[in-house]
DOBAMAR-966914 format. One record per residue (C-alpha): residue number from 1; x, y, z. Coordinates in nm, 3 decimals. Layout:
<lokols>
<resi NUM X X Y Y Z Z>
...
</lokols>
This chain:
<lokols>
<resi 1 X 6.154 Y 2.249 Z -16.481>
<resi 2 X 6.041 Y 2.528 Z -16.249>
<resi 3 X 6.087 Y 2.876 Z -16.401>
<resi 4 X 6.345 Y 3.093 Z -16.230>
<resi 5 X 6.245 Y 3.437 Z -16.108>
<resi 6 X 6.465 Y 3.709 Z -16.254>
<resi 7 X 6.570 Y 3.920 Z -15.958>
<resi 8 X 6.608 Y 4.257 Z -16.123>
<resi 9 X 6.819 Y 4.541 Z -15.991>
<resi 10 X 6.502 Y 4.671 Z -15.826>
<resi 11 X 6.523 Y 4.391 Z -15.569>
<resi 12 X 6.874 Y 4.484 Z -15.453>
<resi 13 X 6.862 Y 4.609 Z -15.097>
<resi 14 X 6.529 Y 4.448 Z -15.018>
<resi 15 X 6.526 Y 4.280 Z -14.680>
<resi 16 X 6.551 Y 3.906 Z -14.652>
<resi 17 X 6.217 Y 3.893 Z -14.472>
<resi 18 X 6.039 Y 4.068 Z -14.762>
<resi 19 X 6.199 Y 3.837 Z -15.019>
<resi 20 X 6.094 Y 3.539 Z -14.810>
<resi 21 X 5.741 Y 3.677 Z -14.780>
<resi 22 X 5.704 Y 3.721 Z -15.157>
<resi 23 X 5.865 Y 3.388 Z -15.246>
<resi 24 X 5.636 Y 3.199 Z -15.010>
<resi 25 X 5.308 Y 3.363 Z -15.118>
<resi 26 X 5.203 Y 3.038 Z -15.283>
<resi 27 X 5.262 Y 2.830 Z -14.971>
<resi 28 X 4.962 Y 2.759 Z -14.756>
<resi 29 X 5.043 Y 2.781 Z -14.385>
<resi 30 X 5.064 Y 2.441 Z -14.219>
<resi 31 X 4.786 Y 2.462 Z -13.963>
<resi 32 X 4.752 Y 2.197 Z -13.695>
<resi 33 X 4.459 Y 1.962 Z -13.740>
<resi 34 X 4.440 Y 1.796 Z -13.399>
<resi 35 X 4.500 Y 1.881 Z -13.035>
<resi 36 X 4.813 Y 1.663 Z -13.014>
<resi 37 X 4.948 Y 1.810 Z -13.339>
<resi 38 X 4.898 Y 2.168 Z -13.222>
<resi 39 X 5.047 Y 2.111 Z -12.876>
<resi 40 X 5.352 Y 1.940 Z -13.028>
<resi 41 X 5.394 Y 2.226 Z -13.277>
<resi 42 X 5.366 Y 2.486 Z -13.001>
<resi 43 X 5.637 Y 2.313 Z -12.795>
<resi 44 X 5.864 Y 2.271 Z -13.098>
<resi 45 X 5.837 Y 2.630 Z -13.220>
<resi 46 X 5.888 Y 2.762 Z -12.866>
<resi 47 X 6.213 Y 2.567 Z -12.836>
<resi 48 X 6.327 Y 2.690 Z -13.177>
<resi 49 X 6.243 Y 3.052 Z -13.093>
<resi 50 X 6.437 Y 3.020 Z -12.769>
<resi 51 X 6.741 Y 2.887 Z -12.952>
<resi 52 X 6.718 Y 3.154 Z -13.223>
<resi 53 X 6.669 Y 3.436 Z -12.971>
<resi 54 X 6.961 Y 3.313 Z -12.767>
<resi 55 X 7.191 Y 3.286 Z -13.069>
<resi 56 X 7.091 Y 3.637 Z -13.182>
<resi 57 X 7.155 Y 3.773 Z -12.833>
<resi 58 X 7.498 Y 3.614 Z -12.818>
<resi 59 X 7.614 Y 3.728 Z -13.159>
<resi 60 X 7.456 Y 4.075 Z -13.173>
<resi 61 X 7.383 Y 4.205 Z -12.822>
<resi 62 X 7.588 Y 4.031 Z -12.553>
<resi 63 X 7.911 Y 4.176 Z -12.693>
<resi 64 X 7.775 Y 4.531 Z -12.734>
<resi 65 X 8.022 Y 4.774 Z -12.577>
<resi 66 X 7.923 Y 5.115 Z -12.442>
<resi 67 X 8.212 Y 5.343 Z -12.543>
<resi 68 X 8.084 Y 5.617 Z -12.310>
<resi 69 X 8.096 Y 5.415 Z -11.988>
<resi 70 X 8.367 Y 5.177 Z -12.114>
<resi 71 X 8.163 Y 4.878 Z -12.003>
<resi 72 X 7.972 Y 4.601 Z -12.171>
<resi 73 X 7.611 Y 4.699 Z -12.230>
<resi 74 X 7.476 Y 4.377 Z -12.080>
<resi 75 X 7.587 Y 4.232 Z -11.749>
<resi 76 X 7.632 Y 3.885 Z -11.888>
<resi 77 X 7.661 Y 3.697 Z -11.563>
<resi 78 X 7.289 Y 3.757 Z -11.499>
<resi 79 X 7.187 Y 3.557 Z -11.803>
<resi 80 X 7.381 Y 3.241 Z -11.715>
<resi 81 X 7.377 Y 3.148 Z -12.082>
<resi 82 X 7.660 Y 2.902 Z -12.043>
<resi 83 X 7.425 Y 2.682 Z -11.840>
<resi 84 X 7.237 Y 2.621 Z -12.164>
<resi 85 X 7.538 Y 2.484 Z -12.352>
<resi 86 X 7.747 Y 2.169 Z -12.334>
<resi 87 X 8.110 Y 2.244 Z -12.412>
<resi 88 X 8.371 Y 2.003 Z -12.544>
<resi 89 X 8.732 Y 2.027 Z -12.661>
<resi 90 X 8.811 Y 1.942 Z -13.021>
<resi 91 X 9.104 Y 1.701 Z -12.984>
<resi 92 X 9.212 Y 1.746 Z -13.344>
<resi 93 X 9.246 Y 2.123 Z -13.291>
<resi 94 X 9.424 Y 2.062 Z -12.959>
<resi 95 X 9.692 Y 1.847 Z -13.127>
<resi 96 X 9.728 Y 2.105 Z -13.405>
<resi 97 X 9.779 Y 2.378 Z -13.144>
<resi 98 X 10.056 Y 2.181 Z -12.976>
<resi 99 X 10.252 Y 2.174 Z -13.301>
<resi 100 X 10.177 Y 2.530 Z -13.418>
<resi 101 X 10.435 Y 2.809 Z -13.377>
<resi 102 X 10.279 Y 3.089 Z -13.585>
<resi 103 X 10.112 Y 3.336 Z -13.346>
<resi 104 X 9.824 Y 3.428 Z -13.579>
<resi 105 X 9.753 Y 3.063 Z -13.649>
<resi 106 X 9.753 Y 2.990 Z -13.275>
<resi 107 X 9.487 Y 3.258 Z -13.219>
<resi 108 X 9.277 Y 3.121 Z -13.504>
<resi 109 X 9.301 Y 2.763 Z -13.374>
<resi 110 X 9.228 Y 2.876 Z -13.016>
<resi 111 X 8.899 Y 3.025 Z -13.130>
<resi 112 X 8.806 Y 2.688 Z -13.278>
<resi 113 X 8.926 Y 2.479 Z -12.985>
<resi 114 X 8.605 Y 2.465 Z -12.783>
<resi 115 X 8.276 Y 2.354 Z -12.935>
<resi 116 X 7.947 Y 2.456 Z -12.773>
<resi 117 X 7.633 Y 2.248 Z -12.827>
<resi 118 X 7.297 Y 2.372 Z -12.703>
<resi 119 X 7.133 Y 2.147 Z -12.444>
<resi 120 X 6.790 Y 2.202 Z -12.596>
<resi 121 X 6.632 Y 2.380 Z -12.299>
<resi 122 X 6.417 Y 2.692 Z -12.326>
<resi 123 X 6.560 Y 2.887 Z -12.030>
<resi 124 X 6.647 Y 3.192 Z -12.237>
<resi 125 X 6.303 Y 3.258 Z -12.382>
<resi 126 X 6.139 Y 3.173 Z -12.048>
<resi 127 X 6.334 Y 3.459 Z -11.890>
<resi 128 X 6.219 Y 3.690 Z -12.169>
<resi 129 X 5.860 Y 3.582 Z -12.109>
<resi 130 X 5.901 Y 3.634 Z -11.736>
<resi 131 X 6.020 Y 3.993 Z -11.789>
<resi 132 X 5.733 Y 4.053 Z -12.032>
<resi 133 X 5.483 Y 3.916 Z -11.780>
<resi 134 X 5.608 Y 4.137 Z -11.496>
<resi 135 X 5.587 Y 4.445 Z -11.719>
<resi 136 X 5.226 Y 4.361 Z -11.798>
<resi 137 X 5.148 Y 4.298 Z -11.433>
<resi 138 X 5.311 Y 4.632 Z -11.344>
<resi 139 X 5.075 Y 4.802 Z -11.591>
<resi 140 X 4.776 Y 4.624 Z -11.436>
<resi 141 X 4.880 Y 4.739 Z -11.086>
<resi 142 X 4.923 Y 5.092 Z -11.222>
<resi 143 X 4.566 Y 5.090 Z -11.358>
<resi 144 X 4.440 Y 4.943 Z -11.030>
<resi 145 X 4.604 Y 5.230 Z -10.842>
<resi 146 X 4.469 Y 5.497 Z -11.077>
<resi 147 X 4.117 Y 5.356 Z -11.044>
<resi 148 X 4.110 Y 5.266 Z -10.675>
<resi 149 X 3.802 Y 5.491 Z -10.634>
<resi 150 X 3.612 Y 5.315 Z -10.914>
<resi 151 X 3.421 Y 4.989 Z -10.940>
<resi 152 X 3.601 Y 4.712 Z -11.131>
<resi 153 X 3.374 Y 4.495 Z -11.345>
<resi 154 X 3.488 Y 4.176 Z -11.516>
<resi 155 X 3.296 Y 4.053 Z -11.819>
<resi 156 X 3.368 Y 3.718 Z -11.985>
<resi 157 X 3.269 Y 3.654 Z -12.345>
<resi 158 X 3.253 Y 3.292 Z -12.456>
<resi 159 X 3.160 Y 3.141 Z -12.793>
<resi 160 X 2.930 Y 2.847 Z -12.854>
<resi 161 X 3.016 Y 2.491 Z -12.956>
<resi 162 X 3.037 Y 2.578 Z -13.326>
<resi 163 X 3.380 Y 2.732 Z -13.255>
<resi 164 X 3.512 Y 2.424 Z -13.077>
<resi 165 X 3.670 Y 2.109 Z -13.206>
<resi 166 X 3.667 Y 1.948 Z -12.861>
<resi 167 X 3.475 Y 1.964 Z -12.535>
<resi 168 X 3.587 Y 1.846 Z -12.191>
<resi 169 X 3.467 Y 1.516 Z -12.053>
<resi 170 X 3.664 Y 1.548 Z -11.730>
<resi 171 X 3.882 Y 1.798 Z -11.549>
<resi 172 X 4.213 Y 1.840 Z -11.730>
<resi 173 X 4.503 Y 2.085 Z -11.730>
<resi 174 X 4.586 Y 2.331 Z -12.005>
<resi 175 X 4.796 Y 2.170 Z -12.277>
<resi 176 X 4.691 Y 1.814 Z -12.192>
<resi 177 X 4.447 Y 1.654 Z -12.436>
<resi 178 X 4.337 Y 1.366 Z -12.217>
<resi 179 X 3.968 Y 1.398 Z -12.136>
<resi 180 X 3.866 Y 1.580 Z -12.456>
<resi 181 X 3.588 Y 1.466 Z -12.687>
<resi 182 X 3.599 Y 1.568 Z -13.054>
<resi 183 X 3.275 Y 1.726 Z -13.174>
<resi 184 X 3.390 Y 1.885 Z -13.503>
<resi 185 X 3.593 Y 1.788 Z -13.808>
<resi 186 X 3.714 Y 2.144 Z -13.869>
<resi 187 X 4.080 Y 2.236 Z -13.842>
<resi 188 X 4.168 Y 2.315 Z -13.479>
<resi 189 X 4.407 Y 2.600 Z -13.549>
<resi 190 X 4.161 Y 2.765 Z -13.787>
<resi 191 X 3.890 Y 2.741 Z -13.520>
<resi 192 X 4.121 Y 2.915 Z -13.269>
<resi 193 X 4.187 Y 3.195 Z -13.517>
<resi 194 X 3.818 Y 3.218 Z -13.594>
<resi 195 X 3.736 Y 3.240 Z -13.222>
<resi 196 X 3.986 Y 3.526 Z -13.179>
<resi 197 X 3.849 Y 3.727 Z -13.472>
<resi 198 X 3.487 Y 3.675 Z -13.364>
<resi 199 X 3.550 Y 3.766 Z -13.000>
<resi 200 X 3.759 Y 4.066 Z -13.100>
<resi 201 X 3.482 Y 4.193 Z -13.328>
<resi 202 X 3.222 Y 4.140 Z -13.053>
<resi 203 X 3.435 Y 4.330 Z -12.803>
<resi 204 X 3.489 Y 4.622 Z -13.042>
<resi 205 X 3.115 Y 4.646 Z -13.101>
<resi 206 X 3.042 Y 4.633 Z -12.727>
<resi 207 X 3.313 Y 4.889 Z -12.653>
<resi 208 X 3.183 Y 5.135 Z -12.917>
<resi 209 X 2.829 Y 5.103 Z -12.784>
<resi 210 X 2.954 Y 5.154 Z -12.426>
<resi 211 X 3.161 Y 5.464 Z -12.514>
<resi 212 X 2.870 Y 5.616 Z -12.708>
<resi 213 X 2.641 Y 5.577 Z -12.406>
<resi 214 X 2.904 Y 5.742 Z -12.184>
<resi 215 X 2.935 Y 6.036 Z -12.425>
<resi 216 X 2.558 Y 6.082 Z -12.440>
<resi 217 X 2.550 Y 6.073 Z -12.060>
<resi 218 X 2.796 Y 6.364 Z -12.048>
<resi 219 X 3.067 Y 6.147 Z -11.891>
<resi 220 X 3.418 Y 6.274 Z -11.971>
<resi 221 X 3.608 Y 6.053 Z -11.729>
<resi 222 X 3.885 Y 5.834 Z -11.869>
<resi 223 X 3.766 Y 5.477 Z -11.921>
<resi 224 X 4.037 Y 5.225 Z -11.833>
<resi 225 X 4.023 Y 4.861 Z -11.931>
<resi 226 X 4.228 Y 4.543 Z -11.951>
<resi 227 X 4.164 Y 4.285 Z -12.223>
<resi 228 X 4.292 Y 3.930 Z -12.202>
<resi 229 X 4.223 Y 3.636 Z -12.431>
<resi 230 X 4.260 Y 3.299 Z -12.262>
<resi 231 X 4.240 Y 2.947 Z -12.406>
<resi 232 X 3.986 Y 2.698 Z -12.278>
<resi 233 X 4.124 Y 2.355 Z -12.193>
<resi 234 X 4.029 Y 2.262 Z -12.552>
<resi 235 X 4.251 Y 2.558 Z -12.666>
<resi 236 X 3.961 Y 2.755 Z -12.817>
<resi 237 X 3.973 Y 3.114 Z -12.690>
<resi 238 X 3.743 Y 3.303 Z -12.459>
<resi 239 X 3.779 Y 3.668 Z -12.357>
<resi 240 X 3.806 Y 3.851 Z -12.023>
<resi 241 X 3.758 Y 4.229 Z -12.012>
<resi 242 X 3.804 Y 4.431 Z -11.696>
<resi 243 X 3.648 Y 4.780 Z -11.691>
<resi 244 X 3.704 Y 5.038 Z -11.416>
<resi 245 X 3.376 Y 5.231 Z -11.386>
<resi 246 X 3.252 Y 5.542 Z -11.211>
<resi 247 X 2.881 Y 5.557 Z -11.120>
<resi 248 X 2.769 Y 5.674 Z -11.466>
<resi 249 X 2.991 Y 5.424 Z -11.647>
<resi 250 X 2.874 Y 5.141 Z -11.422>
<resi 251 X 2.510 Y 5.201 Z -11.512>
<resi 252 X 2.597 Y 5.234 Z -11.881>
<resi 253 X 2.805 Y 4.915 Z -11.878>
<resi 254 X 2.515 Y 4.720 Z -11.728>
<resi 255 X 2.282 Y 4.848 Z -12.002>
<resi 256 X 2.546 Y 4.773 Z -12.266>
<resi 257 X 2.581 Y 4.420 Z -12.134>
<resi 258 X 2.206 Y 4.365 Z -12.148>
<resi 259 X 2.208 Y 4.493 Z -12.507>
<resi 260 X 2.490 Y 4.249 Z -12.592>
<resi 261 X 2.300 Y 3.954 Z -12.440>
<resi 262 X 1.992 Y 4.033 Z -12.648>
<resi 263 X 2.185 Y 3.939 Z -12.963>
<resi 264 X 2.260 Y 3.590 Z -12.827>
<resi 265 X 2.054 Y 3.276 Z -12.798>
<resi 266 X 1.947 Y 3.159 Z -12.447>
<resi 267 X 2.213 Y 2.884 Z -12.457>
<resi 268 X 2.483 Y 3.133 Z -12.558>
<resi 269 X 2.375 Y 3.374 Z -12.284>
<resi 270 X 2.445 Y 3.114 Z -12.015>
<resi 271 X 2.812 Y 3.100 Z -12.120>
<resi 272 X 2.865 Y 3.476 Z -12.067>
<resi 273 X 2.954 Y 3.632 Z -11.735>
<resi 274 X 2.923 Y 3.977 Z -11.576>
<resi 275 X 3.083 Y 4.018 Z -11.234>
<resi 276 X 3.142 Y 4.320 Z -11.011>
<resi 277 X 3.469 Y 4.256 Z -10.828>
<resi 278 X 3.464 Y 4.288 Z -10.450>
<resi 279 X 3.770 Y 4.505 Z -10.385>
<resi 280 X 3.743 Y 4.429 Z -10.014>
<resi 281 X 3.840 Y 4.070 Z -10.089>
<resi 282 X 4.111 Y 4.139 Z -10.346>
<resi 283 X 4.234 Y 4.383 Z -10.605>
<resi 284 X 4.132 Y 4.351 Z -10.965>
<resi 285 X 4.491 Y 4.265 Z -11.060>
<resi 286 X 4.468 Y 3.937 Z -10.869>
<resi 287 X 4.199 Y 3.821 Z -11.110>
<resi 288 X 4.427 Y 3.865 Z -11.411>
<resi 289 X 4.764 Y 3.757 Z -11.273>
<resi 290 X 4.702 Y 3.384 Z -11.318>
<resi 291 X 4.868 Y 3.365 Z -11.657>
<resi 292 X 5.081 Y 3.678 Z -11.627>
<resi 293 X 5.316 Y 3.537 Z -11.365>
<resi 294 X 5.384 Y 3.193 Z -11.221>
<resi 295 X 5.253 Y 3.275 Z -10.874>
<resi 296 X 5.129 Y 2.929 Z -10.785>
<resi 297 X 5.193 Y 2.675 Z -10.514>
<resi 298 X 5.170 Y 2.355 Z -10.717>
<resi 299 X 5.363 Y 2.224 Z -11.015>
<resi 300 X 5.050 Y 2.161 Z -11.220>
<resi 301 X 4.951 Y 2.529 Z -11.213>
<resi 302 X 5.306 Y 2.634 Z -11.302>
<resi 303 X 5.297 Y 2.395 Z -11.597>
<resi 304 X 4.969 Y 2.551 Z -11.717>
<resi 305 X 5.113 Y 2.902 Z -11.692>
<resi 306 X 5.422 Y 2.787 Z -11.883>
<resi 307 X 5.208 Y 2.640 Z -12.159>
<resi 308 X 5.006 Y 2.962 Z -12.182>
<resi 309 X 5.333 Y 3.151 Z -12.250>
<resi 310 X 5.413 Y 2.907 Z -12.529>
<resi 311 X 5.057 Y 2.937 Z -12.663>
<resi 312 X 5.086 Y 3.316 Z -12.660>
<resi 313 X 5.418 Y 3.301 Z -12.847>
<resi 314 X 5.277 Y 3.068 Z -13.110>
<resi 315 X 4.979 Y 3.297 Z -13.176>
<resi 316 X 5.191 Y 3.612 Z -13.148>
<resi 317 X 5.022 Y 3.777 Z -13.447>
<resi 318 X 4.716 Y 3.819 Z -13.224>
<resi 319 X 4.706 Y 4.063 Z -12.934>
<resi 320 X 4.607 Y 3.831 Z -12.653>
<resi 321 X 4.669 Y 4.099 Z -12.388>
<resi 322 X 4.620 Y 4.475 Z -12.408>
<resi 323 X 4.523 Y 4.765 Z -12.184>
<resi 324 X 4.424 Y 5.129 Z -12.202>
<resi 325 X 4.706 Y 5.384 Z -12.221>
<resi 326 X 4.906 Y 5.554 Z -11.948>
<resi 327 X 4.770 Y 5.886 Z -11.822>
<resi 328 X 5.079 Y 6.103 Z -11.876>
<resi 329 X 5.360 Y 5.888 Z -12.020>
<resi 330 X 5.440 Y 5.597 Z -12.251>
<resi 331 X 5.594 Y 5.253 Z -12.208>
<resi 332 X 5.904 Y 5.363 Z -12.398>
<resi 333 X 5.966 Y 5.648 Z -12.157>
<resi 334 X 5.893 Y 5.423 Z -11.860>
<resi 335 X 6.158 Y 5.179 Z -11.980>
<resi 336 X 6.420 Y 5.451 Z -12.020>
<resi 337 X 6.354 Y 5.599 Z -11.675>
<resi 338 X 6.364 Y 5.252 Z -11.520>
<resi 339 X 6.700 Y 5.183 Z -11.686>
<resi 340 X 6.842 Y 5.509 Z -11.552>
<resi 341 X 6.742 Y 5.431 Z -11.195>
<resi 342 X 6.875 Y 5.078 Z -11.233>
<resi 343 X 7.218 Y 5.210 Z -11.333>
<resi 344 X 7.244 Y 5.508 Z -11.097>
<resi 345 X 6.994 Y 5.468 Z -10.812>
<resi 346 X 6.967 Y 5.092 Z -10.767>
<resi 347 X 6.882 Y 5.119 Z -10.396>
<resi 348 X 6.610 Y 5.378 Z -10.459>
<resi 349 X 6.465 Y 5.158 Z -10.733>
<resi 350 X 6.460 Y 4.870 Z -10.485>
<resi 351 X 6.279 Y 5.085 Z -10.229>
<resi 352 X 6.012 Y 5.173 Z -10.488>
<resi 353 X 5.968 Y 4.806 Z -10.578>
<resi 354 X 5.916 Y 4.709 Z -10.214>
<resi 355 X 5.667 Y 4.988 Z -10.151>
<resi 356 X 5.291 Y 4.959 Z -10.192>
<resi 357 X 5.292 Y 5.216 Z -10.473>
<resi 358 X 5.303 Y 5.075 Z -10.829>
<resi 359 X 5.642 Y 5.144 Z -10.985>
<resi 360 X 5.486 Y 5.282 Z -11.304>
<resi 361 X 5.296 Y 5.540 Z -11.098>
<resi 362 X 5.621 Y 5.667 Z -10.944>
<resi 363 X 5.805 Y 5.676 Z -11.276>
<resi 364 X 5.519 Y 5.864 Z -11.439>
<resi 365 X 5.533 Y 6.117 Z -11.155>
<resi 366 X 5.906 Y 6.164 Z -11.218>
<resi 367 X 5.837 Y 6.260 Z -11.578>
<resi 368 X 5.550 Y 6.492 Z -11.480>
<resi 369 X 5.774 Y 6.668 Z -11.227>
<resi 370 X 6.038 Y 6.730 Z -11.493>
<resi 371 X 6.306 Y 6.491 Z -11.371>
<resi 372 X 6.347 Y 6.359 Z -11.724>
<resi 373 X 6.323 Y 6.503 Z -12.070>
<resi 374 X 6.319 Y 6.298 Z -12.388>
<resi 375 X 6.453 Y 6.383 Z -12.730>
<resi 376 X 6.269 Y 6.238 Z -13.027>
<resi 377 X 6.439 Y 6.172 Z -13.359>
<resi 378 X 6.213 Y 6.204 Z -13.665>
<resi 379 X 6.300 Y 6.037 Z -13.994>
<resi 380 X 6.123 Y 5.928 Z -14.309>
<resi 381 X 6.120 Y 5.552 Z -14.361>
<resi 382 X 6.012 Y 5.337 Z -14.653>
<resi 383 X 5.828 Y 5.009 Z -14.604>
<resi 384 X 5.624 Y 4.777 Z -14.822>
<resi 385 X 5.253 Y 4.713 Z -14.793>
<resi 386 X 5.250 Y 4.336 Z -14.746>
<resi 387 X 4.873 Y 4.326 Z -14.730>
<resi 388 X 4.853 Y 4.488 Z -15.075>
<resi 389 X 5.114 Y 4.243 Z -15.208>
<resi 390 X 4.911 Y 3.951 Z -15.075>
<resi 391 X 4.590 Y 4.089 Z -15.229>
<resi 392 X 4.766 Y 4.132 Z -15.565>
<resi 393 X 4.887 Y 3.772 Z -15.556>
<resi 394 X 4.544 Y 3.638 Z -15.458>
<resi 395 X 4.377 Y 3.830 Z -15.742>
<resi 396 X 4.587 Y 3.658 Z -16.010>
<resi 397 X 4.685 Y 3.322 Z -15.860>
<resi 398 X 4.414 Y 3.135 Z -16.050>
<resi 399 X 4.490 Y 3.289 Z -16.391>
<resi 400 X 4.871 Y 3.335 Z -16.404>
<resi 401 X 5.174 Y 3.124 Z -16.319>
<resi 402 X 5.307 Y 3.161 Z -15.966>
<resi 403 X 5.648 Y 3.280 Z -16.089>
<resi 404 X 5.488 Y 3.530 Z -16.332>
<resi 405 X 5.288 Y 3.696 Z -16.054>
<resi 406 X 5.593 Y 3.717 Z -15.828>
<resi 407 X 5.801 Y 3.858 Z -16.112>
<resi 408 X 5.538 Y 4.129 Z -16.160>
<resi 409 X 5.554 Y 4.208 Z -15.788>
<resi 410 X 5.934 Y 4.239 Z -15.801>
<resi 411 X 5.916 Y 4.449 Z -16.119>
<resi 412 X 5.667 Y 4.689 Z -15.961>
<resi 413 X 5.779 Y 4.709 Z -15.601>
<resi 414 X 5.754 Y 5.088 Z -15.613>
<resi 415 X 5.378 Y 5.049 Z -15.634>
<resi 416 X 5.373 Y 4.872 Z -15.296>
<resi 417 X 5.602 Y 5.119 Z -15.119>
<resi 418 X 5.475 Y 5.313 Z -14.821>
<resi 419 X 5.647 Y 5.621 Z -14.686>
<resi 420 X 5.593 Y 5.725 Z -14.329>
<resi 421 X 5.756 Y 5.925 Z -14.053>
<resi 422 X 5.923 Y 5.721 Z -13.780>
<resi 423 X 5.968 Y 5.875 Z -13.438>
<resi 424 X 6.247 Y 5.723 Z -13.230>
<resi 425 X 6.342 Y 5.817 Z -12.877>
<resi 426 X 6.713 Y 5.857 Z -12.938>
<resi 427 X 6.808 Y 6.055 Z -12.627>
<resi 428 X 6.691 Y 6.082 Z -12.269>
<resi 429 X 6.825 Y 6.340 Z -12.026>
<resi 430 X 6.805 Y 6.356 Z -11.647>
<resi 431 X 6.713 Y 6.712 Z -11.552>
<resi 432 X 6.638 Y 6.674 Z -11.184>
<resi 433 X 6.829 Y 6.683 Z -10.859>
<resi 434 X 6.874 Y 6.447 Z -10.568>
<resi 435 X 6.637 Y 6.659 Z -10.360>
<resi 436 X 6.366 Y 6.655 Z -10.624>
<resi 437 X 6.395 Y 6.278 Z -10.648>
<resi 438 X 6.361 Y 6.239 Z -10.272>
<resi 439 X 6.065 Y 6.478 Z -10.271>
<resi 440 X 5.879 Y 6.242 Z -10.501>
<resi 441 X 5.962 Y 5.946 Z -10.276>
<resi 442 X 5.833 Y 6.139 Z -9.972>
<resi 443 X 5.517 Y 6.231 Z -10.167>
<resi 444 X 5.438 Y 5.861 Z -10.192>
<resi 445 X 5.576 Y 5.794 Z -9.841>
<resi 446 X 5.839 Y 5.559 Z -9.981>
<resi 447 X 6.116 Y 5.504 Z -9.730>
<resi 448 X 6.367 Y 5.237 Z -9.641>
<resi 449 X 6.628 Y 5.205 Z -9.370>
<resi 450 X 6.898 Y 5.227 Z -9.632>
<resi 451 X 6.761 Y 5.550 Z -9.775>
<resi 452 X 6.731 Y 5.704 Z -9.430>
<resi 453 X 7.081 Y 5.611 Z -9.321>
<resi 454 X 7.280 Y 5.679 Z -9.635>
<resi 455 X 7.277 Y 5.987 Z -9.855>
<resi 456 X 7.287 Y 5.863 Z -10.211>
<resi 457 X 7.548 Y 6.024 Z -10.431>
<resi 458 X 7.486 Y 6.020 Z -10.803>
<resi 459 X 7.767 Y 5.917 Z -11.030>
<resi 460 X 7.823 Y 6.244 Z -11.218>
<resi 461 X 7.962 Y 6.062 Z -11.522>
<resi 462 X 7.610 Y 5.942 Z -11.611>
<resi 463 X 7.404 Y 6.226 Z -11.468>
<resi 464 X 7.343 Y 6.436 Z -11.775>
<resi 465 X 7.274 Y 6.174 Z -12.035>
<resi 466 X 7.227 Y 5.801 Z -12.001>
<resi 467 X 7.116 Y 5.705 Z -12.350>
<resi 468 X 7.179 Y 5.844 Z -12.693>
<resi 469 X 7.180 Y 5.716 Z -13.046>
<resi 470 X 7.506 Y 5.550 Z -13.154>
<resi 471 X 7.659 Y 5.501 Z -12.811>
<resi 472 X 7.718 Y 5.131 Z -12.861>
<resi 473 X 7.989 Y 4.954 Z -13.057>
<resi 474 X 7.899 Y 4.601 Z -13.161>
<resi 475 X 8.128 Y 4.340 Z -13.309>
<resi 476 X 7.944 Y 4.051 Z -13.472>
<resi 477 X 8.089 Y 3.716 Z -13.366>
<resi 478 X 8.039 Y 3.356 Z -13.459>
<resi 479 X 7.843 Y 3.163 Z -13.196>
<resi 480 X 8.136 Y 2.977 Z -13.038>
<resi 481 X 8.342 Y 3.291 Z -12.990>
<resi 482 X 8.041 Y 3.478 Z -12.851>
<resi 483 X 7.983 Y 3.208 Z -12.590>
<resi 484 X 8.351 Y 3.218 Z -12.501>
<resi 485 X 8.329 Y 3.595 Z -12.448>
<resi 486 X 8.020 Y 3.567 Z -12.233>
<resi 487 X 8.187 Y 3.288 Z -12.033>
<resi 488 X 8.471 Y 3.522 Z -11.948>
<resi 489 X 8.730 Y 3.319 Z -12.137>
<resi 490 X 8.844 Y 3.626 Z -12.338>
</lokols>
């Protein structure tokens, strides 16, 4: 009989996720062996994440009520969630309703009358991924704009056959295993993880060498970059890095690249690529948008982009896309300013979107000109060092019983505690005026017929403050009732 762990009073209040993490320390992750196995797992987990995300949205967010504006926080009709569910009437409940006279019982039965069954599609998470992709593309366009006077250079780092389980024998599309030849008996998923870690380490080494050369050259210019990991058709990763270089940086990058190649074999060198992008033929962002948005003309390309989103979700613990920072703002502040314009200046926001100026550039300018101020809430938070817990378990797993080690972890949780300060943007305030807002638009020469013809009047109810901590009231609902609310039945 398996020993039972004694959950002491010390474990009370510990999050479910931490309990689950500790209890499953002995379980080896189920890593996909073959191409077909991995692709099937990726599709399955994507569908499950979509369903889970949708259920969480319905029960925790969709019914959030803003008691300041007296409106629902989310405009539910945009999400069309009811399209994802098949509804049916429970005949037994219907007959019971017909006979019931007690008012409270009628309300209770009415809430159980309609049953909603998910159709199994992934529309919800696809919309989330679409929003994520456009935010990333907006950041790329922002960096393009900031570095329009510089030379964009794309380097591609690719690993040799020792990191691959398969090689192509014919042209195939991403996510389709037909036309692959197996050349290794190693676990496919482990090879993908190994390729990520190796490429990431190589990039960090190259980047440090590059920055050191720039410093020694006296260059103090900001060095912007975009990093994107992309799967080969065999699903093993390769890496694209886009650098925006001034004259000094361009020379240093070329020398850094030559230094990097020296550490490789002649065969490995042939798989690497260094390319100066011709900005007369297209912006640097066009070279990275392939998997960021579904901007294709044929169904096959759209299918590949869709699979890449699923691939990225499955390997979410790895940062497959990252960029250098904003110049004068943060993504959190950008999001808050965007939300304000969306609620109060929807037509101006539309004019910015249709202009040739990246929207993040305009929003950053608004913060720099003092249109917005942001209040930061500082609080001490306690978390647990999961890495240290894992290391403790690994150190004793071969000498002590599984349950004994976990009991020791629970008995000494204080040892694994970490205290840190958490900074949360709990309040954002609009400090500007209509004229100041229009001045910024004129600075970027952003105009539209609507803006010229109509003087926009701000709704004074939301002018001073559009977000603050605790402004939402949320009632948790069971799934059926939540769908009924979002359908407009209540």
